[in-house]
C-alpha positions as a Markdown table, in Angstrom:
| # | Residue | x | y | z |
|---|---|---|---|---|
| 1 | Unk | 141.2 | 124.6 | 66.6 |
| 2 | Unk | 144.6 | 123.0 | 66.2 |
| 3 | Unk | 144.0 | 120.4 | 69.0 |
| 4 | Unk | 141.8 | 117.6 | 67.7 |
| 5 | Unk | 141.8 | 115.3 | 70.7 |
| 6 | Unk | 138.1 | 114.6 | 70.1 |
| 7 | Unk | 136.5 | 112.4 | 67.5 |
| 8 | Unk | 136.0 | 113.7 | 64.0 |
| 9 | Unk | 133.2 | 112.5 | 61.7 |
| 10 | Unk | 132.9 | 112.5 | 57.9 |
| 11 | Unk | 129.5 | 113.7 | 56.8 |
| 12 | Unk | 128.4 | 113.0 | 53.3 |
| 13 | Unk | 125.9 | 115.1 | 51.4 |
| 14 | Unk | 124.6 | 114.2 | 47.9 |
| 15 | Unk | 127.7 | 115.7 | 46.2 |
| 16 | Unk | 130.3 | 116.4 | 48.8 |
| 17 | Unk | 132.1 | 115.2 | 51.9 |
| 18 | Unk | 133.0 | 117.3 | 55.0 |
| 19 | Unk | 134.6 | 116.8 | 58.4 |
| 20 | Unk | 132.8 | 117.8 | 61.6 |
| 21 | Unk | 133.8 | 117.7 | 65.3 |
| 22 | Unk | 131.8 | 115.1 | 67.2 |
| 23 | Unk | 131.7 | 117.3 | 70.3 |
| 24 | Unk | 129.5 | 119.8 | 68.4 |
| 25 | Unk | 126.8 | 117.2 | 67.8 |
| 26 | Unk | 124.6 | 116.0 | 70.7 |
| 27 | Unk | 122.8 | 113.3 | 68.7 |
| 28 | Unk | 122.9 | 111.5 | 65.4 |
| 29 | Unk | 119.4 | 110.5 | 64.3 |
| 30 | Unk | 118.0 | 108.5 | 61.4 |
| 31 | Unk | 115.3 | 110.4 | 59.6 |
| 32 | Unk | 112.8 | 108.2 | 57.8 |
| 33 | Unk | 110.0 | 110.7 | 57.5 |
| 34 | Unk | 109.1 | 114.2 | 58.6 |
| 35 | Unk | 107.6 | 112.9 | 61.9 |
| 36 | Unk | 111.2 | 112.1 | 63.0 |
| 37 | Unk | 112.0 | 115.8 | 63.0 |
| 38 | Unk | 108.9 | 116.6 | 65.1 |
| 39 | Unk | 110.3 | 114.7 | 68.0 |
| 40 | Unk | 112.3 | 117.0 | 70.4 |
| 41 | Unk | 116.0 | 116.6 | 71.0 |
| 42 | Unk | 117.4 | 114.9 | 74.1 |
| 43 | Unk | 117.0 | 118.1 | 76.1 |
| 44 | Unk | 113.3 | 118.4 | 75.2 |
| 45 | Unk | 114.0 | 121.3 | 72.8 |
| 46 | Unk | 112.3 | 121.5 | 69.4 |
| 47 | Unk | 114.2 | 120.7 | 66.3 |
| 48 | Unk | 114.6 | 122.9 | 63.2 |
| 49 | Unk | 115.5 | 120.7 | 60.3 |
| 50 | Unk | 117.6 | 121.9 | 57.3 |
| 51 | Unk | 119.5 | 120.2 | 54.5 |
| 52 | Unk | 123.2 | 120.8 | 55.0 |
| 53 | Unk | 124.2 | 120.2 | 51.3 |
| 54 | Unk | 122.4 | 123.2 | 49.7 |
| 55 | Unk | 123.6 | 125.5 | 52.6 |
| 56 | Unk | 127.2 | 124.9 | 51.5 |
| 57 | Unk | 126.8 | 124.3 | 47.8 |
| 58 | Unk | 123.7 | 125.4 | 45.8 |
| 59 | Unk | 124.1 | 122.4 | 43.4 |
| 60 | Unk | 124.3 | 119.9 | 46.3 |
| 61 | Unk | 120.5 | 119.1 | 46.3 |
| 62 | Unk | 118.9 | 116.4 | 48.3 |
| 63 | Unk | 118.7 | 112.9 | 46.8 |
| 64 | Unk | 116.3 | 110.2 | 47.7 |
| 65 | Unk | 118.7 | 108.5 | 50.1 |
| 66 | Unk | 117.9 | 107.9 | 53.7 |
| 67 | Unk | 118.7 | 110.9 | 55.8 |
| 68 | Unk | 120.8 | 111.3 | 59.0 |
| 69 | Unk | 120.3 | 114.3 | 61.3 |
| 70 | Unk | 123.3 | 115.9 | 63.1 |
| 71 | Unk | 121.6 | 117.5 | 66.0 |
| 72 | Unk | 123.4 | 120.7 | 67.1 |
| 73 | Unk | 122.1 | 122.4 | 70.2 |
| 74 | Unk | 121.6 | 126.1 | 70.6 |
| 75 | Unk | 120.1 | 128.0 | 73.5 |
| 76 | Unk | 116.4 | 127.7 | 72.6 |
| 77 | Unk | 116.2 | 125.1 | 69.8 |
| 78 | Unk | 118.4 | 122.5 | 68.2 |
| 79 | Unk | 119.1 | 122.4 | 64.6 |
| 80 | Unk | 119.0 | 119.0 | 62.7 |
| 81 | Unk | 121.5 | 119.3 | 59.8 |
| 82 | Unk | 120.4 | 116.7 | 57.3 |
| 83 | Unk | 123.0 | 114.6 | 55.4 |
| 84 | Unk | 123.1 | 111.3 | 53.6 |
| 85 | Unk | 125.7 | 109.5 | 55.7 |
| 86 | Unk | 127.8 | 109.9 | 58.8 |
| 87 | Unk | 131.1 | 108.0 | 59.2 |
| 88 | Unk | 133.7 | 107.9 | 62.0 |
| 89 | Unk | 137.0 | 109.3 | 60.8 |
| 90 | Unk | 140.2 | 107.3 | 61.3 |
| 91 | Unk | 142.1 | 108.6 | 64.3 |
| 92 | Unk | 145.4 | 108.4 | 62.5 |
| 93 | Unk | 144.4 | 111.3 | 60.3 |
| 94 | Unk | 143.9 | 113.8 | 63.1 |
| 95 | Unk | 147.3 | 115.3 | 62.7 |
| 96 | Unk | 146.6 | 116.1 | 59.1 |
| 97 | Unk | 143.9 | 118.6 | 60.0 |
| 98 | Unk | 145.1 | 122.2 | 59.4 |
| 99 | Unk | 143.4 | 125.3 | 60.7 |
| 100 | Unk | 141.9 | 127.7 | 58.2 |
| 101 | Unk | 144.5 | 130.2 | 57.2 |
| 102 | Unk | 143.6 | 133.7 | 58.2 |
| 103 | Unk | 144.0 | 135.1 | 54.7 |
| 104 | Unk | 141.3 | 132.6 | 53.5 |
| 105 | Unk | 139.0 | 133.0 | 56.5 |
| 106 | Unk | 138.7 | 136.7 | 55.9 |
| 107 | Unk | 137.5 | 136.1 | 52.4 |
| 108 | Unk | 134.7 | 133.6 | 53.3 |
| 109 | Unk | 131.1 | 134.8 | 53.0 |
| 110 | Unk | 130.2 | 133.0 | 56.2 |
| 111 | Unk | 132.6 | 131.8 | 59.0 |
| 112 | Unk | 131.4 | 128.2 | 58.7 |
| 113 | Unk | 134.8 | 126.5 | 58.1 |
| 114 | Unk | 137.4 | 125.8 | 60.8 |
| 115 | Unk | 140.1 | 124.2 | 58.7 |
| 116 | Unk | 140.8 | 121.4 | 56.3 |
| 117 | Unk | 141.9 | 117.8 | 56.4 |
| 118 | Unk | 144.8 | 117.3 | 54.1 |
| 119 | Unk | 144.5 | 113.9 | 52.3 |
| 120 | Unk | 146.8 | 111.9 | 50.0 |
| 121 | Unk | 148.4 | 113.8 | 47.2 |
| 122 | Unk | 146.1 | 114.4 | 44.3 |
| 123 | Unk | 143.0 | 114.4 | 46.5 |
| 124 | Unk | 141.1 | 117.5 | 47.5 |
| 125 | Unk | 141.2 | 118.5 | 51.1 |
| 126 | Unk | 138.1 | 118.0 | 53.2 |
| 127 | Unk | 136.8 | 121.1 | 54.9 |
| 128 | Unk | 136.1 | 121.1 | 58.6 |
| 129 | Unk | 132.7 | 122.6 | 59.4 |
| 130 | Unk | 131.8 | 124.7 | 62.4 |
| 131 | Unk | 128.4 | 123.2 | 63.0 |
| 132 | Unk | 127.6 | 125.5 | 65.9 |
| 133 | Unk | 128.0 | 128.6 | 63.8 |
| 134 | Unk | 126.0 | 127.0 | 61.0 |
| 135 | Unk | 123.2 | 126.2 | 63.4 |
| 136 | Unk | 123.1 | 129.7 | 64.9 |
| 137 | Unk | 123.0 | 131.2 | 61.4 |
| 138 | Unk | 120.2 | 128.9 | 60.3 |
| 139 | Unk | 118.1 | 130.0 | 63.3 |
| 140 | Unk | 119.0 | 133.7 | 62.8 |
| 141 | Unk | 118.0 | 133.5 | 59.2 |
| 142 | Unk | 114.6 | 131.9 | 60.3 |
| 143 | Unk | 114.1 | 134.8 | 62.7 |
| 144 | Unk | 114.8 | 137.4 | 60.0 |
| 145 | Unk | 112.9 | 135.8 | 57.1 |
| 146 | Unk | 110.4 | 133.3 | 58.7 |
| 147 | Unk | 108.6 | 132.5 | 55.4 |
| 148 | Unk | 111.9 | 131.6 | 53.6 |
| 149 | Unk | 112.8 | 128.0 | 53.7 |
| 150 | Unk | 116.4 | 127.5 | 54.7 |
């Protein structure tokens, strides 16, 4: 976790910004309508689309902005985590990423956060998401409660 030699991305939901590791995403896709989610991923696997914002913050509801899908592969399906924007992160900031302290990690409801990017003084840190864990939990939730929309 402490070695960020790969590219990081900033993902923007309606209300929040997060950091993700580019190596956890196989594809970034524009979503203009629901048919874009019916197209399989680059491995030919079906996609399960879900809004990322409300998974992390119940008040972070979808706006009418165009959507981008972060396609995260799992064994049988891929999960398309929907966000408003995706931006490359400046490589100079990589050394400012700190792993999640164990004392905080133990208190999290879900293990979806790997660490935080410390920004300029006075700005809130940006959380680094574990997209693979989020994708697995989304699919597990669908298996357990298939009628519930995630």
